[in-house]
C-alpha positions as CSV (number, residue, x, y, z in Angstrom):
1,M,0.0,0.0,0.0
2,T,1.3,3.5,-0.9
3,P,1.3,6.1,1.9
4,I,-0.7,9.2,1.2
5,Q,0.9,12.5,1.7
6,T,-1.4,15.1,3.2
7,Q,-1.3,18.8,2.7
8,H,-2.2,21.2,5.5
9,V,-4.9,23.7,4.4
10,D,-6.5,26.2,6.8
11,L,-8.4,29.5,6.4
12,D,-6.3,32.6,6.8
13,R,-7.0,34.4,10.1
14,E,-7.5,37.6,8.3
15,G,-10.1,36.0,6.0
16,A,-7.8,36.5,3.0
17,G,-8.3,32.9,1.8
18,P,-7.1,29.3,2.2
19,R,-3.7,29.0,3.9
20,V,-1.3,26.4,2.6
21,C,2.3,25.5,3.3
22,D,4.8,27.1,0.8
23,D,6.4,23.7,0.0
24,M,3.3,22.6,-1.9
25,T,3.9,22.1,-5.6
26,V,2.2,24.2,-8.3
27,E,0.3,21.3,-9.6
28,V,-1.2,20.4,-6.2
29,A,-2.0,24.1,-5.6
30,L,-3.8,24.3,-8.9
31,S,-5.8,21.2,-8.1
32,L,-6.6,22.5,-4.7
33,M,-7.8,25.8,-6.0
34,A,-10.0,24.1,-8.6
35,G,-11.6,21.9,-5.9
36,A,-12.0,24.7,-3.4
37,R,-13.2,27.1,-6.2
38,V,-10.8,29.9,-5.0
39,D,-8.7,32.2,-7.1
40,H,-5.8,32.6,-4.7
41,L,-3.9,30.9,-1.8
42,V,-2.1,32.4,1.2
43,L,1.3,30.9,1.6
44,C,2.8,30.1,5.0
45,D,6.3,28.8,6.0
46,G,7.0,25.9,8.4
47,D,6.3,28.2,11.4
48,E,2.9,29.1,10.0
49,Q,4.0,32.7,9.2
50,R,2.5,34.2,6.1
51,T,5.1,34.4,3.4
52,G,3.0,35.5,0.4
53,L,0.0,35.0,-1.9
54,V,-0.4,33.2,-5.2
55,T,-3.2,33.5,-7.7
56,L,-4.8,31.0,-10.0
57,A,-4.0,33.2,-13.1
58,G,-0.4,33.6,-12.0
59,L,0.1,29.8,-11.5
60,A,-1.6,28.9,-14.7
61,G,0.6,31.4,-16.6
62,L,3.7,29.9,-14.9
63,R,2.7,26.4,-15.8
64,D,2.7,27.3,-19.5
65,S,6.2,29.0,-19.3
66,A,9.6,27.5,-19.9
67,A,10.5,28.0,-16.2
68,Y,7.9,25.4,-15.1
69,T,8.7,21.9,-13.9
70,D,6.4,19.5,-12.0
71,R,8.6,19.8,-8.9
72,L,8.3,23.6,-8.7
73,Q,7.1,24.6,-5.2
74,L,5.1,27.6,-4.3
75,R,8.0,29.1,-2.3
76,D,10.0,29.0,-5.6
77,V,7.2,30.9,-7.3
78,L,7.7,33.7,-4.8
79,R,11.5,33.7,-5.5
80,L,10.8,33.9,-9.3
81,A,8.4,36.8,-8.8
82,G,10.7,38.7,-6.5
């Protein structure tokens, strides 16, 4: 049996949207956004401190770019944007 990796998702305390860990991959984030019907995610680090925000449009555009790989994590997206 294959172990299932879970992703932590919580609502942002300020009501800004779903909070996810910034080590989530872009593909998982896009799938999560589609399932939750949201257009953005609030990113948090391992200490649950807010590190940024990503949008559905931004991730979809990145997925179609030459910089995309299936291992790209959301924290890497923040570095690319900064």
